[in-house]
C-alpha positions in Angstrom: 14.2 36.4 -44.0 11.7 38.7 -45.7 7.9 39.3 -45.8 6.3 40.5 -49.3 2.7 41.1 -49.2 1.7 40.6 -52.4 -1.7 39.7 -53.9 -2.1 36.0 -53.7 -5.1 33.5 -52.9 -5.5 33.2 -49.6 -5.2 30.0 -47.8 -3.8 30.2 -44.2 -3.7 26.5 -43.2 -1.2 25.8 -46.1 0.7 29.4 -45.5 1.2 28.2 -42.0 2.5 24.8 -43.0 4.8 26.5 -45.4 6.2 29.0 -42.6 6.7 25.9 -40.4 8.5 23.8 -42.8 10.4 27.0 -44.1 11.6 28.1 -40.6 12.8 24.4 -39.9 14.7 24.3 -43.0 16.0 27.7 -42.2 17.0 26.7 -38.7 18.9 23.9 -40.4 20.7 25.7 -43.0 22.3 28.1 -40.0 23.2 25.1 -38.1 24.9 24.0 -41.3 26.5 27.6 -41.5 27.9 27.0 -38.3 29.0 23.7 -38.6 31.1 24.3 -41.2 32.4 27.7 -40.6 35.9 26.4 -40.1 36.1 24.9 -43.4 34.8 28.2 -45.5 35.2 32.2 -45.6 31.7 33.8 -45.4 33.0 35.2 -48.5 33.4 32.0 -50.3 30.1 30.7 -49.2 28.4 33.9 -50.2 29.9 33.6 -53.8 29.7 29.7 -54.5 26.2 29.8 -53.3 24.8 32.6 -55.2 26.6 31.2 -58.4 24.1 28.0 -57.8 21.0 29.9 -56.7 21.3 33.2 -59.3 20.7 30.9 -62.3 18.4 28.8 -60.8 16.4 31.5 -59.9 16.4 33.2 -63.3 15.6 29.9 -65.1 12.3 29.7 -62.7 11.3 33.3 -63.4 11.9 32.9 -67.5 9.6 29.6 -67.1 7.1 31.4 -65.4 6.7 34.9 -67.3 9.1 34.4 -70.0 11.5 37.3 -70.4 9.1 39.6 -68.5 9.8 37.5 -65.3 13.2 38.9 -65.1 12.1 42.8 -65.5 11.4 44.7 -62.2 9.8 48.1 -61.8 11.7 48.9 -58.6 15.5 48.0 -59.2 16.4 50.9 -56.5 14.3 49.7 -53.9 15.1 46.0 -54.6 18.8 46.8 -54.2 18.1 48.8 -51.0 16.3 45.9 -49.9 19.2 43.6 -50.6 21.6 45.8 -49.0 19.7 45.7 -45.6 19.6 41.6 -46.0 23.5 41.6 -46.5 23.8 43.4 -43.8 21.7 41.2 -41.6 23.0 38.2 -42.9 26.9 39.4 -42.3 26.1 40.3 -38.9 24.1 36.7 -37.9 27.0 35.1 -39.6 29.9 36.8 -37.7 27.6 35.5 -34.4 27.6 32.0 -35.5 31.3 31.1 -34.8 31.3 32.0 -30.8 27.5 31.8 -29.9 25.0 29.1 -29.3 22.1 29.2 -32.3 19.2 29.5 -29.4 21.0 32.4 -28.2 21.6 33.7 -31.7 18.0 33.0 -32.7 16.5 34.4 -29.8 18.5 37.4 -30.2 17.5 37.6 -33.9 13.7 37.7 -33.4 13.9 41.0 -31.7 13.5 41.9 -35.2 9.6 42.2 -34.9 9.9 44.5 -32.0 12.2 46.8 -34.0 9.2 46.8 -36.7 7.2 48.3 -34.1 9.8 51.1 -33.4 10.9 51.7 -37.1 7.3 51.6 -38.5 6.0 54.5 -35.8 9.4 56.4 -36.9 9.3 55.9 -40.6 6.0 55.0 -41.6 3.9 57.2 -39.0 2.0 53.9 -38.4 0.3 54.5 -35.2 1.5 52.3 -32.5 -1.0 51.3 -29.6 -0.6 50.8 -25.8 -0.4 46.8 -26.2 2.4 47.2 -28.9 4.5 49.5 -26.8 3.7 46.9 -24.0 5.3 43.9 -26.1 8.2 45.9 -27.0 9.2 46.5 -23.5 8.5 42.8 -22.6 10.4 41.6 -25.5 13.3 43.7 -24.8 13.1 42.2 -21.3 13.3 38.6 -22.9 16.8 39.8 -24.8 18.0 41.1 -21.7 17.3 37.7 -19.8 19.2 35.7 -22.8 22.0 38.1 -23.2 22.5 38.6 -19.4 24.6 41.8 -19.9 26.8 42.4 -16.8 27.3 38.8 -16.1 30.7 36.8 -16.7 29.3 35.0 -19.8 28.4 38.0 -21.3 30.1 39.0 -24.5 29.7 42.0 -26.8 29.1 39.3 -29.8 25.8 38.8 -28.7 24.8 42.2 -29.5 25.6 41.1 -33.2 22.0 38.7 -33.7 20.2 42.1 -32.2 21.9 43.9 -35.0 20.8 41.4 -37.4 17.1 41.7 -36.3 17.5 45.4 -36.4 18.4 45.3 -40.4 15.7 42.5 -40.6 13.2 45.0 -39.4 14.3 47.3 -42.1 14.2 44.6 -44.7 10.5 44.0 -43.9 9.5 47.4 -43.8 11.1 48.3 -47.4 9.3 45.0 -48.2 5.7 46.1 -47.5 6.1 49.5 -48.6 8.1 49.5 -51.5 8.2 45.9 -53.1 4.9 44.6 -52.2 4.1 43.9 -55.8 7.2 42.3 -57.0 7.5 38.3 -57.5 9.1 36.5 -54.2 11.3 35.0 -57.0 12.3 38.2 -58.2 13.3 39.5 -54.5 15.3 36.4 -53.9 17.1 37.2 -57.1 18.0 40.2 -55.8 19.0 38.9 -52.6 21.5 36.4 -54.2 22.8 39.3 -56.6 23.7 40.8 -53.2 25.4 37.7 -52.0 27.5 37.2 -55.2 28.6 41.0 -55.6 29.4 41.2 -51.9 31.4 37.8 -51.9 33.2 38.7 -54.7 34.4 42.6 -53.7 35.0 41.5 -50.2 37.2 38.2 -51.1 39.4 40.5 -53.6 40.1 42.9 -50.4 40.8 40.3 -48.0 43.3 39.0 -50.7 45.1 42.0 -51.5 44.9 43.3 -47.8 46.4 40.1 -46.6 45.8 40.8 -42.9 48.1 39.6 -40.3 48.1 35.9 -39.6 47.2 36.3 -36.3 44.1 38.1 -37.4 43.0 35.9 -39.5 43.8 32.7 -37.4 41.2 34.4 -34.5 38.3 35.4 -37.5 38.6 32.7 -39.9 35.2 33.1 -40.8 35.5 36.7 -41.8 39.3 36.8 -42.8 40.7 33.2 -43.9 41.3 32.8 -47.4 39.4 30.6 -50.1 39.6 27.2 -49.5 39.9 24.1 -51.8 36.5 22.1 -52.1 36.5 18.4 -51.2 33.4 16.5 -52.1 32.1 17.2 -48.8 32.5 20.7 -49.1 31.1 21.0 -52.3 27.9 18.8 -51.6 27.4 21.3 -48.5 27.3 24.4 -50.7 24.9 22.8 -53.2 22.5 22.0 -50.0 22.9 25.4 -48.9 22.2 27.0 -52.0 19.1 24.9 -52.1 18.0 25.8 -49.1 18.4 29.6 -49.6 15.9 29.6 -53.0 13.5 27.3 -51.2 13.5 29.3 -47.9 13.3 32.6 -49.7 10.7 31.8 -52.0 8.9 29.5 -49.3 8.6 32.5 -46.5 7.2 35.1 -49.3 4.6 32.2 -50.3 3.9 31.8 -46.9 2.9 35.6 -45.8 1.0 35.4 -49.1 -1.3 33.0 -48.6 -2.5 34.0 -45.2 -2.9 37.2 -42.4 0.5 38.3 -41.2 -0.7 37.9 -37.9 -1.4 34.4 -38.3 1.7 33.3 -40.1 3.8 35.5 -38.2 2.9 33.8 -35.2 3.9 30.3 -36.9 7.1 31.9 -37.7 8.2 31.8 -34.5 8.7 28.0 -34.4 11.8 29.0 -35.8 12.8 29.2 -32.3 12.2 25.5 -31.5 13.7 24.5 -34.6 16.9 26.2 -34.0 17.3 24.5 -30.4 16.4 21.3 -32.3 19.2 21.4 -34.4 21.6 23.1 -32.1 21.1 19.6 -29.9 21.1 17.5 -32.7 24.3 18.7 -34.4 26.2 20.3 -31.3 24.4 18.6 -28.5 24.0 21.7 -26.9 20.7 22.8 -25.5 19.4 26.3 -24.1 19.9 26.8 -20.4 16.7 27.9 -18.2 17.5 31.4 -18.6 17.4 31.5 -22.2 14.4 29.6 -22.3 12.5 31.9 -20.4 14.1 34.8 -22.6 12.9 32.8 -25.5 9.3 32.5 -24.5 9.4 36.4 -23.3 10.6 37.3 -26.9 8.1 34.9 -28.9 5.0 36.0 -26.8 6.0 39.9 -26.9 6.4 39.5 -30.9 2.9 37.5 -31.3 1.6 40.4 -29.3 3.2 43.2 -31.4 2.0 41.4 -34.7 -1.1 40.4 -33.8 -3.8 43.3 -35.4 -6.2 45.0 -33.0 -9.6 43.6 -32.4 -12.2 45.7 -34.5 -14.4 47.9 -32.9 -17.7 46.7 -32.9 -20.1 47.8 -35.6 -22.6 50.7 -34.1 -26.2 50.3 -35.7 -27.6 53.6 -36.7 -30.2 55.4 -34.5 -33.4 55.5 -35.6 -35.7 58.1 -34.9 
């Protein structure tokens, strides 16, 4: 997800409602992709979902502002933003077949902590001691969730952390270079990226024809396109609807209220991921994962909450 900071009429309660509902839908879409990963390759999913989403977004832009609605002043930055999002989704989706959704969600939400680090490095933003403490606490939470060194640890658990890193880069580019772009235009750029990457990767897999054993071990990344039945086609339509609604919903939420307030409620995604994981797979996070999720969410809220303004000092009178 990305957070455009364009100007909009402020309505924080509505923004909170939108981000909670959007997070619930995002978690459902992620669970659905995990549920059907044996039926599709990720590249087929990218292409089919984008083929539905792109015309819908173009239509919405055209209805809103006519031909001017599908023009942008920052095509290069939108392309870079979309590239970061492609890397984010690839890392996230690559982890879905092997890891539980709550673990992926917890590791992925290290993203706001990376935002603190990258903002200091890339934009020169001042990072106070409170935010550095938040970073340390958050990454401690990630270690609690992933438990490196334990028998159950898998290098695949690093993938959602990588997704969180690219999510942070996306947020910084959005805030600093794409703040005035329409949320619909940013969503269109993302889905055009899905379409382009999906087509190119599908052709590479078809020409390469990976060994059967390797393809069987990684069907979501290296499998061929599958024939669509009515069930699979319905899922693709639903996923296209979710990617459009949630892309616009997140942008709208952050335009309606202060990022610190909206960002706090963004963490309801962690609870939504646990809910859908239990409902669709019968899997609940264990105690250590729940502890790590609490540490990550608390640290993220601490990191994004703005510092208290210093009290005004009355001018001295003689």
